[in-house]
C-alpha positions as CSV (number, residue, x, y, z in Angstrom):
1,X,-7.4,-11.1,-113.2
2,X,-6.1,-10.0,-109.8
3,X,-8.0,-10.9,-106.7
4,X,-8.0,-7.7,-104.6
5,X,-7.6,-7.4,-100.9
6,X,-11.0,-7.2,-99.2
7,X,-12.7,-7.2,-95.8
8,X,-16.2,-7.8,-94.7
9,X,-18.0,-6.3,-91.7
10,X,-21.6,-6.2,-90.5
11,X,-24.1,-4.5,-88.3
12,X,-27.6,-5.7,-87.6
13,X,-29.1,-4.5,-90.9
14,X,-26.2,-4.2,-93.4
15,X,-23.2,-6.1,-94.7
16,X,-20.3,-4.0,-95.8
17,X,-17.5,-5.0,-98.2
18,X,-14.4,-2.9,-98.5
19,X,-12.2,-3.7,-101.5
20,X,-8.8,-2.3,-102.1
21,X,-8.3,-1.5,-105.9
22,X,-5.4,0.9,-106.3
23,X,-5.0,2.5,-109.7
24,X,-8.3,1.2,-111.0
25,X,-10.4,3.4,-113.2
26,X,-13.6,4.9,-111.6
27,X,-15.4,4.6,-114.9
28,X,-14.9,0.8,-115.2
29,X,-16.4,-0.4,-111.9
30,X,-19.1,-3.1,-112.1
31,X,-20.9,-4.5,-109.1
32,X,-23.6,-7.1,-108.9
33,X,-25.2,-8.8,-105.9
34,X,-28.2,-10.9,-105.3
35,X,-29.0,-13.4,-102.6
36,X,-25.7,-14.9,-101.4
37,X,-23.9,-14.0,-104.6
38,X,-21.6,-10.9,-104.9
39,X,-19.5,-9.9,-107.9
40,X,-17.2,-7.0,-108.5
41,X,-15.1,-6.1,-111.5
42,X,-12.7,-3.2,-111.9
43,X,-9.9,-3.9,-114.4
44,X,-7.6,-5.6,-113.6
45,X,-9.4,-6.7,-110.4
46,X,-12.0,-9.4,-110.2
47,X,-13.8,-10.6,-107.1
48,X,-16.6,-13.1,-106.7
49,X,-17.9,-14.1,-103.2
50,X,-20.3,-16.6,-102.0
51,X,-21.7,-15.0,-98.8
52,X,-22.7,-16.8,-95.7
53,X,-26.1,-15.1,-95.7
54,X,-28.5,-13.4,-98.2
55,X,-28.5,-9.8,-99.2
56,X,-31.1,-7.8,-101.1
57,X,-31.3,-4.8,-103.3
58,X,-34.1,-2.6,-101.9
59,X,-33.0,1.0,-102.4
60,X,-31.0,1.2,-99.2
61,X,-27.8,-0.1,-100.7
62,X,-24.9,2.3,-101.2
63,X,-21.4,2.4,-102.7
64,X,-18.5,4.8,-102.5
65,X,-15.0,5.1,-103.8
66,X,-12.0,6.8,-102.1
67,X,-9.7,7.7,-105.0
68,X,-6.9,8.8,-102.7
69,X,-6.8,5.4,-100.9
70,X,-8.0,3.3,-103.8
71,X,-10.8,1.7,-101.7
72,X,-14.2,0.8,-103.0
73,X,-16.9,0.3,-100.3
74,X,-20.3,-1.4,-100.9
75,X,-23.0,-1.4,-98.2
76,X,-25.8,-3.9,-98.8
77,X,-29.0,-4.5,-96.8
78,X,-29.5,-8.0,-95.3
79,X,-32.5,-9.8,-96.5
80,X,-33.4,-10.8,-92.9
81,X,-32.6,-7.8,-90.6
82,X,-30.7,-8.6,-87.4
83,X,-29.4,-11.9,-88.9
84,X,-25.8,-12.6,-87.9
85,X,-23.6,-13.7,-90.8
86,X,-21.0,-16.3,-89.7
87,X,-17.5,-16.7,-91.1
88,X,-16.9,-13.3,-92.6
89,X,-13.2,-13.6,-91.9
90,X,-12.9,-17.0,-93.6
91,X,-11.6,-15.4,-96.8
92,X,-10.6,-18.5,-98.7
93,X,-14.1,-20.1,-98.2
94,X,-15.8,-16.9,-99.3
95,X,-13.9,-16.9,-102.6
96,X,-15.3,-20.4,-103.4
97,X,-17.1,-20.1,-106.8
98,X,-20.7,-21.4,-106.9
99,X,-21.5,-24.1,-109.4
100,X,-22.6,-22.6,-112.7
101,X,-26.4,-22.4,-113.1
102,X,-26.0,-22.5,-116.9
103,X,-24.0,-25.7,-117.2
104,X,-24.4,-27.6,-120.4
105,X,-27.4,-30.0,-120.1
106,X,-26.9,-33.8,-120.4
107,X,-29.6,-33.9,-123.1
108,X,-29.4,-31.1,-125.7
109,X,-32.1,-30.3,-128.2
110,X,-30.6,-30.2,-131.7
111,X,-31.0,-26.8,-133.4
112,X,-31.2,-24.8,-130.2
113,X,-29.8,-21.4,-131.0
114,X,-26.4,-20.8,-129.4
115,X,-25.7,-17.8,-127.0
116,X,-24.5,-14.7,-128.7
117,X,-20.9,-13.7,-128.3
118,X,-21.8,-11.0,-125.8
119,X,-23.7,-13.4,-123.6
120,X,-20.9,-15.9,-123.7
121,X,-18.4,-13.2,-122.7
122,X,-20.6,-12.0,-119.8
123,X,-20.9,-15.6,-118.5
124,X,-17.2,-16.1,-118.8
125,X,-16.5,-12.9,-117.0
126,X,-18.6,-13.9,-114.0
127,X,-17.9,-17.6,-113.8
128,X,-14.2,-17.9,-114.1
129,X,-13.2,-21.1,-112.3
130,X,-9.8,-22.7,-111.6
131,X,-9.7,-26.5,-111.6
132,X,-7.1,-27.8,-109.2
133,X,-4.5,-30.2,-110.5
134,X,-5.4,-33.8,-109.7
135,X,-2.7,-36.3,-109.1
136,X,-2.6,-39.6,-110.9
137,X,-4.8,-42.5,-109.8
138,X,-3.5,-44.9,-107.2
139,X,-3.1,-47.8,-109.6
140,X,-1.3,-50.6,-107.7
141,X,-0.1,-48.4,-104.8
142,X,-0.8,-49.9,-101.4
143,X,-3.9,-48.1,-100.0
144,X,-2.7,-49.0,-96.5
145,X,0.3,-46.6,-97.0
146,X,-1.6,-43.4,-97.5
147,X,-0.9,-40.2,-95.5
148,X,-1.3,-36.5,-95.6
149,X,-4.5,-34.6,-94.9
150,X,-7.4,-37.1,-94.7
151,X,-5.0,-39.8,-95.9
152,X,-5.5,-38.4,-99.4
153,X,-1.9,-38.6,-100.5
154,X,0.2,-41.4,-101.7
155,X,3.4,-42.0,-103.6
156,X,5.0,-38.6,-102.9
157,X,8.2,-40.1,-101.5
158,X,8.3,-42.9,-104.0
159,X,8.1,-40.6,-107.0
160,X,11.1,-38.6,-105.7
161,X,13.0,-41.8,-105.2
162,X,12.2,-42.8,-108.8
163,X,13.5,-39.5,-110.1
164,X,16.7,-39.9,-108.2
165,X,17.3,-43.3,-109.9
166,X,17.2,-41.6,-113.3
167,X,20.3,-39.5,-112.4
168,X,22.2,-40.6,-115.5
169,X,19.7,-38.8,-117.7
170,X,19.8,-35.6,-115.7
171,X,22.1,-32.7,-115.7
172,X,24.3,-32.4,-112.7
173,X,22.5,-29.4,-111.1
174,X,19.0,-31.0,-111.6
175,X,20.2,-34.3,-110.1
176,X,21.6,-32.5,-107.1
177,X,18.3,-30.5,-106.6
178,X,16.2,-33.6,-106.8
179,X,18.4,-35.6,-104.4
180,X,18.3,-32.7,-102.0
181,X,14.5,-32.8,-102.2
182,X,14.5,-36.5,-101.3
183,X,16.9,-35.9,-98.4
184,X,14.7,-33.1,-97.1
185,X,11.7,-35.5,-97.2
186,X,13.6,-38.1,-95.2
187,X,14.7,-35.5,-92.7
188,X,11.3,-34.1,-92.0
189,X,9.6,-37.4,-91.1
190,X,10.8,-40.2,-88.9
191,X,9.2,-43.1,-90.8
192,X,11.4,-44.5,-93.6
193,X,9.8,-45.5,-96.9
194,X,6.4,-44.1,-96.1
195,X,4.9,-45.4,-99.3
196,X,5.8,-49.0,-98.4
197,X,5.0,-48.8,-94.7
198,X,1.4,-49.5,-93.7
199,X,-0.2,-47.5,-90.8
200,X,0.1,-50.4,-88.3
201,X,3.8,-50.8,-89.0
202,X,4.4,-47.1,-88.7
203,X,2.8,-47.1,-85.3
204,X,4.8,-50.1,-84.1
205,X,8.0,-48.4,-85.2
206,X,7.0,-45.1,-83.6
207,X,6.4,-46.8,-80.3
208,X,9.7,-48.6,-80.5
209,X,11.5,-45.4,-81.3
210,X,9.9,-43.6,-78.3
211,X,10.9,-46.5,-76.0
212,X,14.5,-46.2,-77.2
213,X,14.6,-42.4,-76.9
214,X,13.2,-42.1,-73.4
215,X,15.9,-40.9,-71.0
216,X,15.1,-41.5,-67.3
217,X,17.9,-39.2,-66.1
218,X,16.7,-36.3,-68.3
219,X,13.1,-36.8,-67.1
220,X,14.1,-36.9,-63.4
221,X,16.3,-33.8,-63.8
222,X,13.4,-31.8,-65.2
223,X,11.1,-33.3,-62.5
224,X,13.2,-32.2,-59.5
225,X,15.0,-29.1,-61.0
226,X,11.9,-27.5,-62.5
227,X,12.4,-23.8,-61.7
228,X,12.6,-22.9,-65.4
229,X,9.6,-25.1,-66.2
230,X,7.5,-23.5,-63.4
231,X,8.2,-20.1,-65.0
232,X,7.1,-21.4,-68.4
233,X,3.8,-22.8,-67.0
234,X,2.8,-19.2,-66.0
235,X,2.9,-18.0,-69.6
236,X,-0.5,-17.1,-71.1
237,X,-0.8,-17.3,-74.9
238,X,-2.8,-14.9,-77.0
239,X,-5.9,-17.0,-76.8
240,X,-6.1,-17.1,-73.0
241,X,-7.7,-13.7,-72.6
242,X,-9.9,-14.2,-75.6
243,X,-11.1,-17.5,-74.1
244,X,-12.0,-15.7,-70.8
245,X,-13.9,-13.1,-72.7
246,X,-15.8,-15.7,-74.7
247,X,-16.8,-17.6,-71.5
248,X,-18.0,-14.3,-69.9
249,X,-19.9,-13.5,-73.1
250,X,-21.5,-17.0,-73.1
251,X,-22.7,-16.5,-69.5
252,X,-24.2,-13.1,-70.4
253,X,-25.8,-14.2,-73.6
254,X,-27.1,-17.7,-74.3
255,X,-26.9,-17.0,-78.1
256,X,-23.3,-17.7,-79.0
257,X,-24.1,-17.1,-82.7
258,X,-24.6,-13.4,-82.0
259,X,-21.4,-12.9,-80.1
260,X,-18.8,-10.5,-81.5
261,X,-16.0,-12.2,-83.3
262,X,-13.0,-12.1,-80.9
263,X,-10.2,-13.4,-83.2
264,X,-8.8,-11.0,-85.8
265,X,-6.3,-11.6,-88.5
266,X,-3.3,-9.5,-89.4
267,X,-2.7,-8.2,-93.0
268,X,-0.1,-10.9,-93.5
269,X,-2.6,-13.6,-92.4
270,X,-5.3,-12.2,-94.7
271,X,-2.8,-12.3,-97.6
272,X,-2.1,-15.9,-96.8
273,X,-5.8,-16.7,-96.9
274,X,-6.4,-15.0,-100.2
275,X,-3.5,-16.9,-101.8
276,X,-4.6,-20.4,-100.9
277,X,-6.1,-22.4,-103.8
278,X,-9.7,-23.1,-102.7
279,X,-10.9,-26.7,-103.1
280,X,-13.3,-29.2,-101.7
281,X,-12.5,-32.4,-99.9
282,X,-14.5,-35.6,-100.4
283,X,-14.1,-37.3,-97.0
284,X,-16.0,-40.3,-95.8
285,X,-17.1,-40.6,-92.2
286,X,-13.8,-42.4,-91.1
287,X,-11.6,-39.9,-92.9
288,X,-13.6,-37.0,-91.5
289,X,-13.0,-38.3,-87.9
290,X,-9.4,-38.9,-88.7
291,X,-9.0,-35.3,-89.9
292,X,-10.4,-33.9,-86.6
293,X,-8.1,-36.2,-84.5
294,X,-5.0,-35.2,-86.4
295,X,-6.0,-31.5,-86.0
296,X,-6.0,-32.0,-82.2
297,X,-2.6,-33.7,-82.4
298,X,-1.1,-30.8,-84.4
299,X,-2.6,-28.2,-82.1
300,X,-1.2,-29.9,-79.0
301,X,2.3,-29.7,-80.5
302,X,1.7,-26.1,-81.3
303,X,0.4,-25.2,-77.8
304,X,3.5,-26.8,-76.3
305,X,5.8,-24.8,-78.6
306,X,4.0,-21.6,-77.7
307,X,4.4,-22.3,-74.0
308,X,8.1,-23.2,-73.9
309,X,9.1,-20.3,-76.2
310,X,6.6,-17.9,-74.5
311,X,5.3,-17.0,-77.9
312,X,8.7,-16.0,-79.3
313,X,9.4,-18.6,-82.0
314,X,13.0,-19.6,-82.7
315,X,15.0,-21.8,-85.0
316,X,13.9,-24.9,-83.1
317,X,10.1,-24.1,-83.4
318,X,9.7,-26.0,-86.6
319,X,11.5,-29.1,-85.2
320,X,9.5,-29.0,-81.9
321,X,6.1,-28.9,-83.6
322,X,6.7,-31.6,-86.1
323,X,8.6,-33.8,-83.6
324,X,5.9,-33.7,-81.0
325,X,3.1,-34.4,-83.5
326,X,3.0,-38.0,-84.5
327,X,0.8,-36.9,-87.4
328,X,3.6,-34.9,-88.8
329,X,6.6,-37.0,-87.9
330,X,5.2,-40.5,-88.3
331,X,2.3,-39.8,-90.7
332,X,0.2,-41.4,-88.0
333,X,-3.5,-42.2,-88.6
334,X,-5.7,-41.9,-85.5
335,X,-8.8,-43.8,-84.3
336,X,-9.4,-42.1,-80.9
337,X,-8.7,-39.0,-78.8
338,X,-7.2,-41.2,-76.1
339,X,-4.5,-42.5,-78.5
340,X,-3.7,-38.9,-79.6
341,X,-3.2,-37.8,-76.0
342,X,-1.1,-40.8,-75.0
343,X,1.2,-40.3,-78.0
344,X,1.6,-36.6,-77.4
345,X,2.4,-37.2,-73.7
346,X,5.0,-39.8,-74.6
347,X,6.7,-37.6,-77.1
348,X,6.9,-34.6,-74.8
349,X,8.7,-36.9,-72.3
350,X,11.1,-38.2,-74.9
351,X,12.2,-35.5,-77.3
352,X,12.2,-31.7,-76.5
353,X,14.5,-29.8,-74.2
354,X,11.8,-29.5,-71.4
355,X,10.3,-32.9,-70.5
356,X,7.8,-32.4,-67.7
357,X,4.3,-33.8,-67.5
358,X,2.8,-30.5,-66.4
359,X,3.7,-29.2,-69.8
360,X,1.6,-32.0,-71.3
361,X,-1.4,-31.0,-69.2
362,X,-1.0,-27.3,-70.0
363,X,-0.8,-28.0,-73.7
364,X,-4.1,-30.0,-73.3
365,X,-5.8,-27.1,-71.6
366,X,-4.6,-24.6,-74.1
367,X,-5.8,-26.8,-77.0
368,X,-9.2,-27.0,-75.4
369,X,-9.4,-23.2,-75.3
370,X,-8.3,-22.9,-78.9
371,X,-11.0,-25.4,-80.0
372,X,-13.7,-23.7,-77.9
373,X,-12.8,-20.3,-79.4
374,X,-13.9,-21.8,-82.7
375,X,-12.7,-21.9,-86.3
376,X,-11.1,-18.4,-86.3
377,X,-8.8,-19.3,-83.5
378,X,-7.9,-22.7,-85.0
379,X,-7.3,-21.1,-88.4
380,X,-5.0,-18.4,-86.8
381,X,-2.9,-21.2,-85.2
382,X,-2.8,-23.1,-88.4
383,X,-1.6,-20.0,-90.3
384,X,1.1,-19.5,-87.8
385,X,2.3,-23.1,-88.2
386,X,2.2,-22.7,-91.9
387,X,4.4,-19.6,-91.6
388,X,6.9,-21.5,-89.3
389,X,7.1,-24.4,-91.7
390,X,7.3,-22.2,-94.8
391,X,10.4,-20.5,-93.4
392,X,12.1,-23.8,-92.7
393,X,13.8,-25.7,-95.5
394,X,12.7,-29.2,-94.8
395,X,9.5,-28.5,-92.9
396,X,7.8,-26.6,-95.7
397,X,7.0,-30.0,-97.2
398,X,4.5,-30.6,-94.4
399,X,2.6,-27.6,-95.5
400,X,1.9,-29.4,-98.8
401,X,1.0,-32.6,-97.1
402,X,-1.1,-31.3,-94.2
403,X,-1.2,-27.6,-93.1
404,X,-2.3,-25.9,-96.3
405,X,-5.2,-28.3,-96.7
406,X,-6.1,-27.8,-93.0
407,X,-6.1,-24.0,-93.5
408,X,-8.6,-24.4,-96.4
409,X,-10.7,-27.1,-94.9
410,X,-11.3,-25.5,-91.5
411,X,-12.9,-22.5,-93.1
412,X,-15.7,-24.6,-94.3
413,X,-15.9,-27.1,-91.4
414,X,-19.0,-27.4,-89.3
415,X,-19.6,-25.3,-86.2
416,X,-16.8,-25.3,-83.6
417,X,-18.9,-27.4,-81.2
418,X,-18.0,-30.3,-83.4
419,X,-14.3,-29.6,-82.9
420,X,-14.3,-29.7,-79.1
421,X,-13.1,-33.0,-77.7
422,X,-13.2,-34.0,-74.1
423,X,-9.5,-33.9,-73.6
């Protein structure tokens, strides 16, 4: 089944879903909606959404099909008129399947008649689920050496090293490919042997590396000859005007939930969202806090990159973002916002071309604006980072370890007020 391109919009009384189904047969459309459940089928397209609010069938619903454009439009009444549905642009989260209501009971009565073949087929059609692949258990791996999103990954580097040791049993081309994968992993992060290096040791090595890298002459040159830097500080990223509009809207209306969504996604970004594999994350309180802090660290690095390139990414963009983020370069695990800010400031003054403290404070202000704009703005930044890393040979690995999971998780995270830190 193909998941079609789709968009959702709303007015005070109706929710509208527009679905692109080119070359589908008009006679084979099937639509079902009730409560927060929406289902659509038009061979070979299949779409099931879990809506952020409830809709109702009361005679005012309507559907139309534009055969020339191949677009099916469904207009459905809201169960509670004037209710504002949040997160209509969080496409990956909307695709999340609900748990089956007809799951097999733990105690089954013997002799209970089975469902007919037709009933089984209908249930299968509507409840198609994909179960993500689960990695092997930790076994004896050191739990202090975890990394990745929410510290949920382990053994990634070690497994590649193990493969490289088996080179005698591999064909030449396969051995070369696996060794290149290992080299790429070692190039993309600064910490060596991540699977054998606990968090505390990573931090000690990171601090030592920063001390060795700091160049007083470079810092003083940028401090006194800062004409180029002063020009960069005037740059306003795409979120600056949106932030001003949001603040003005908040002053006019004390009901932020009813504000118009300011952030929009391009067709390429929507395609990215539809292609993520949706999954849930079991995070305890500590891991949840860690995820938020790492998000701030990554956004700080991205804000710096947007400033110094004035929004025009280049071949160094990937290196800048991952080098300035201790999360990405040292697989750092955070305990406080203070530590995140200190680490980011140190790395700005040690590694990039422009090393000026005003760039640190500007990145902090920009990150605050992104966070206050909410999940849509954060997601848009993450999608941009994902694209930058995807187009860079070594850095794409960081998408697997961090960014893809962040793109999925942020869509289902709590209200943006929980994401705003006092930076």
